[in-house]
N, C-alpha and C positions, 0 to 999 in steps of 0.2 A: 767554349765548352767547359763543363764543370770538371771537377776532379773527383775521382773515385778513391776513397781512402783505402790504403792497403792494409791487409791483415798479415800476421806472421806467416811465413812460408812453411809448408809441411816438409818433414824431413825425408819421408819415403819417396823415392823417384816415382813419377807419375806412371811410367811404363810398368813398373813392378806392381804398383797398386792396382792398376786396371787389369793386368794379367791375372792376378790373384782373384779379382772379382768375377772373371769369366767363368769360374767354376760354378758360380750361382746360376749362370745362364744354362747350364747343362742339367739343372734340377727340373722337376716337374713344374714347380712354381715359376722358375726362371723362364722356361719355355712358354708358359701360359702368359706371363707378363709381356714377353717379347712379341708374342703373336698379336696381343691386343695393341701394343705400341705400333706395330706395322700396319694394322688395319686403320688406326687413327691417322698415321702419316699418309696412307694411301687416300684417305678421305680429304685430307688438307692440301696435298700438293697440286691437284688439278686446278685449284683456284688461284695458285701463285704462278705468275708468268716469269719466264726467264730462259736463258740459254745455258748457263753454266750453274751446276749445282755442286756444292762442296759438302761432303759428309765427313764429320768426325764422330766416331762411335766408340763406345766401350767394348763392343765386340770387334773382331777383326775380320776383314776381307769380305763381309757379307753386306749386300745392299739392303737398306731398310725399306725400300720401295721398289716394287716391280712395275709400277704404273706411272712413274714420273715421266712426263713428256717434256724432256729437256734435251738439248743438243749434246751436252757433255755431263755425265754423272761421274764426279771425281771422288774416289774414296781415299782419304788420307789416313793411313794407319800410324799408330804410335810405336810400332815395333815390327820388324820383319816377320813374315809368316813362313814357316817351313813347309807348309802343305802346298805343293805346286798347283793343286786344283783351285785353291782360293788365294787370291793375292790382291792387295790394294794397289791403286794406281801409283801411289808414292807413300812414303812414310817419313815422318819428320817430328821434330819437337812441336808439340801442341801449343807452346807459348811463343813460338817464333816461326810463323808460317813461311815456307819457301814459295810464296805466291805474290804476284804483283798486286799493288793497291787498286781498288775499284774495278775488279774484273769478274767478281762472282755475283750472280743474280739471286741465288737462294743458298743459304748456309744452314746446315742441319747439325745441331749440337746434341748428341745423344748420350746423356749421362757422363759427359766429360768435365763439366765444371766442378762436379762434386769431387773429382780426383786430382784436379790441377793443384800444383804447389802454389800457384798464384792465379786464382780464377779471374781476377780483374784483368791481368795481362792477357790471358786467353780470350776474354771477351773483347779487349781492345784490338787484338789481332784479327779476330773475326770481323769486327767493325771496319778495320782498315781495308780488308779485302773486299768487302761488300759494296756494291755500286749504290749510288743515291737512289732511293725508291725501291732497293732490294729488300728481300724478306729474310728474317732469321727465325728458325723454328728451334725451340729449346725443349728438350725433354728432361725432366728431373724427378727424383724420388721425393715424395711429400714427407717432411719430417713429422707432420701431424697426421699420422696414419698408422695402420698396422705394420708398415715397413719398419718402424722403429722397434717394435716388439720382435719382429723376425731377426733383425740384425743383432739384437741382444742375445737371442737364444741360438741362432745358427752359427755353425762353425766356418761357413764360407760366405764370401761376399762382404767381408769387413774391410780389411786393408786400411789405407789412409783415407777413409771416406769421410766427407763432411757435408751434411745436408744443407741445402740453401732454400729458404723459404720463398714462396712465390712472390710475396709482397717485396721482399728484399731484392730479388732479381729484377723485378719490374722497376724498382727505384734505380738500379744501376743502369738499366736500359734507357730510362728517361734522361739520365744524365748524359748518355751518348746520343741523344736526340732521336729516340725511337718512339713511334706510336704503337702501343700494344693493341692489336686488333682482336685477339682472343686469348683467354686463359681459362683452362678447365681441368678438373681432376678426373681420373679414370681408374678402373680396377678396384672394385669394392669387396672382392672376395677375401675370405680370411687367408692368412699366409700359411697354408698347409701344403706339404709336399706329397700330395696324393692326387694323381691324375683324375681318377674317377670322381672324387669329391669336388675337385675344381670345376669339372664339366657340369656336375649337377647344380652348382651354385652360380652358374654363369648369369642367371636371371638377376642376381644382386648387382651386376654391373649395369644392366639396363635400368633398374630402379634408381640406383645412385646417380647415373647420368641424367635421367629424366628429372630428378629432383634438384640437380646441381649441388649435391652434397660436397663440402670442401675437403673431406678426409679420404679421397681416393689414394691408392698406393703411389701413383705417379701423376704428374701434371705435364700439360703441354702449353707452351706460350708461343704464340705467333705475333711477330712484331715487324713493322715496316720502318725502314730507315728514312728519315726525312730528307727531302731533297736539299733543303737549306735549314740551317739552325734557327730555331725559334728564339728570338730575343725580344723580351717584353719591352715595348716602348710606351712610356707613360703619356697618355693622351693630354693634349692641351685644352681640349674641350670635350663634353660640355662642362663649364664651370658653374658652380653655384652662384646664383644671382641674389645679392643682398637686397633688402627692402630699399635702400637708398639708390641702388643702381636701377631699380624699376622706375623710380620717379625720374631719373636722369634720362632714361630711354623715352619716357613719355614727353619730356621736355624737348628731346631731339625731334621726335615726331611732329610736335607742334611747331618747332622752328622750320622744319622742311615744308610744312604747309604754308607758313608764312612767306617763305622764299618763293614758293610757286605762285602765290597770289601777287607778290611784288613783280614777278616776271610778267604776269598777265597785264598788270597795270602799265608797265613800261611799253608793252607791245601795242596797247591802245593809244 
């Protein structure tokens, strides 16, 4: 297995940064983005088989899918929730899961890599708990989109956030022996905090997704963990045949015919 080069860790604790970001989810824009993300997840999960699903999300205590047909839907929070009506199944450090290895069939990472002090370690922990042949679904904000403009102007949703490009994340997953099955951008509406305007511009999402434009506000990557690491083995054949070798092969053919003829003579 290859090695992922580490970057300097971020100073702000992950739980603090993510709690600060949840204020964005209470805005009109945040609710519209979250609703679109849930609809995309609902369309993806039925095609992924498995019994145990583990969700790590920037929001707390809420399931991202109501249509997941799995045996156990485990919500792992990054901090305790004081609201008794909404609670995660467990909460823990997102860079050291309290879960045994090779026991999760589907893992859902919802905007958590962007806030991790060490996103490589979080990804390695997710890989450790995932079974061979299991699926990883990653949602992240696209740095090449209107999201960058919104973060620059908005007062909420900043925190210790660090965007991760799709291509870079796919490189990390390739090092960990994953096959990327799908990667696509979503939400092409402008970043305005006006519910009426967002609803009127919903057709921009359909147009952007139909044209597969790369600058949607968020992206979704679906990848499958390989059952066995792929190690490239240099083939010993076919080798290039030089002109001299062609003549040698013809000589061998002539010699074989001569031997057969000699054998026929001896039998007579």
